[in-house]
N, C-alpha and C positions, 0 to 999 in steps of 0.2 A: 505494500499499501504506499503511496506519495505519502509525503512529509506535510502534514498541513502546517506545521508551525515554521516550515521553510518556504511554503507559498506565501504564509502571511506576509513575512520577512520582505518578500519581493514586490507585493503590490501595494502594501500599508505605508502611505508616505512616510519618510522616518522621522518626522516632527511628531508624529503621534507614538513612535516607539518608547517601551520603557525598559530600560538595559539593566544588566545585573551590575551589582556593585563590587564583585567580584565572582569568579567561578562557582560559589556555593551560596551566594546569599542576592536574593533579588528583592530590592528596597521600594515598597510602594507608598509615595508622601504626598501629602495635598497641602502644598504650600500656603495657601489661604487661610486654612484651618490650622496649619502647624500640626498634622497627624500623620502618623505612618504607620504601617506593617512590613514586618520583613519576614519572608520566607527562606528557610535552609532548602539547598536542593542537595542532592546525591549527584555524585559524579554523571551517571546516566542521564540525568535531567537535562543536564547542560545544555545540548544540541535538540532536546525535545520539548523546548517550551518556546513560547512566543508572548509577551504581553504588551499592551497598547492601551493608551487612554485617549477617549474621544470627548472628555470631559474638560474642554477649553475655554478659558473667560472669552465673553463678549466682549468685542470691542465697540464701548461706547460710541463711538463716532461711526460706526459702520449700523446700518440698518438692519442687517442678516444674520444668522447665526455663522461660527467658522466651521463648525462639524456640517450643517443643514442649511446652507445659505438660501436655498429654494424654500426654505418655510418661515413664515410671517413670525418672530419670536413674540409678538405682542397677544398672540394666541395660548392664553393660558395652558402650560403643561405640553405644549408641542414642541418645543425644545429641551424637553428634561432628557438626561443620559444619566448613565452611571459612571463610576469613576475609573474602572479599569476592567477591562478583559484580558485573562491570563489562559491561554491554552496551550494543553500539556497531552502528549502524544507518545504513547508506548507502544509498538506494534499497531494493531490495529485499533486499538482503544484509545480513544480521544474524550477527554474532558475537557469542556468550558466553562472558566470560573469568570463569573460575573462578580465583581467584587465594587463593594459601595463601603466607605471609609465617613462615618458620622461622628461630629466632635461634640454636638449639642444635643439635636431632637433626632429620633427616628423619622419623622415626618417625610412623607413623599418616599422613602427608600424602595417600596415595592413596585412602585412606577418606574422608579429609575433602572430597578434590575431588569424587569420585563422589557422596557425601551432597550437595555443593552442587548439581550437576549434576541428581539426582532432585527435590531441592526446588524447583530451579527449572522443571523439568517440571511438578511440581505447581502451580506459579503459572500457569505457560503456559496448563495445563488448564482453570484457573478462570477465567481472563482469555477465551479462548474459548467457554465457558458464558455469561457475562456479554455479550460482543462479538462477534456474528457475521463481521464486518469482520477477525476474525486466525483464522478457521477453516482457512485454508490456509499458515497462515506457519511453521509445522515444517519445509515444505520449503525455506524460504530460510534454516534456522538451521545455524548451525556452532559446537560446541562446542570450546573450547582452554582447556588447564589451563597455569597458570603457577606452580611453585614458584621462590619467593624465598627464597635461602638465603645465609648466610655461605660466601663460597667456600674450599673445601679446598685451594687457592693462591691468589696474589695473580694477579689476570688484569690485563691491560692495561684503563685506564679506558674506560668505553664512551661515546663521544663521539658517534660517528658514526650514521645513520640506516641502517645495513646490514640486511638481512632477517633475522630471527630463526627458524632452523629449529626444527620439533617433530617431535618421533617419536610414534610410537604405541605405547602401554603399555597391554596389554588391549585395552581398548574407546575410550582417550583420547587424543586428541593433547594430548601434554604437552612442556614446556620447563623446562629450570632454569638460573636466571639469579641474578645477585649483589642480595643485599637492599642496601638503604641507597644507593640508586642512582637516576640520573634515567634514563629510556627515553623514546624515542619512542614514541605509541601505534602510529603507521604500522608501526613495526618487526614488530609482533606479527600484523598482518592478512596 
């Protein structure tokens, strides 16, 4: 099976790429809220992931949105988007992580995550139009949403590699985790 992370690296403009800070750490940060989350990677993950962000600040001088310039940003909710999309592939198994970082309130996170899923599905369909090797890739895809937020109470520091559980919310597998922390990517797979 062709590499979806490799295909995404080639088709997504570099302005939207999110890179590793070293071979084993991927740090996702949101400067406007001064929040972050880090993923520790195994050596085999290095070439099998791709992360990008479509959550770009709107230029106040422009009438359009940077990612969706054809949409009217004055229409409430139309240009909503999630913070990061992380694609992980091992063999035929592909997990698309829809990631949202929240520093204050959880308001609107579900709509942001669903928008990320819809956007990624659109990108995937465009890839399939350009490259017939990806025609049957959707049967190998699993979407998982992660909301990272400030804890309502201080949890024990997460240093182990315990498996993180996802629950179904409407039609999306989702988990809520603590922001400003480091996780092993393998915990979410």
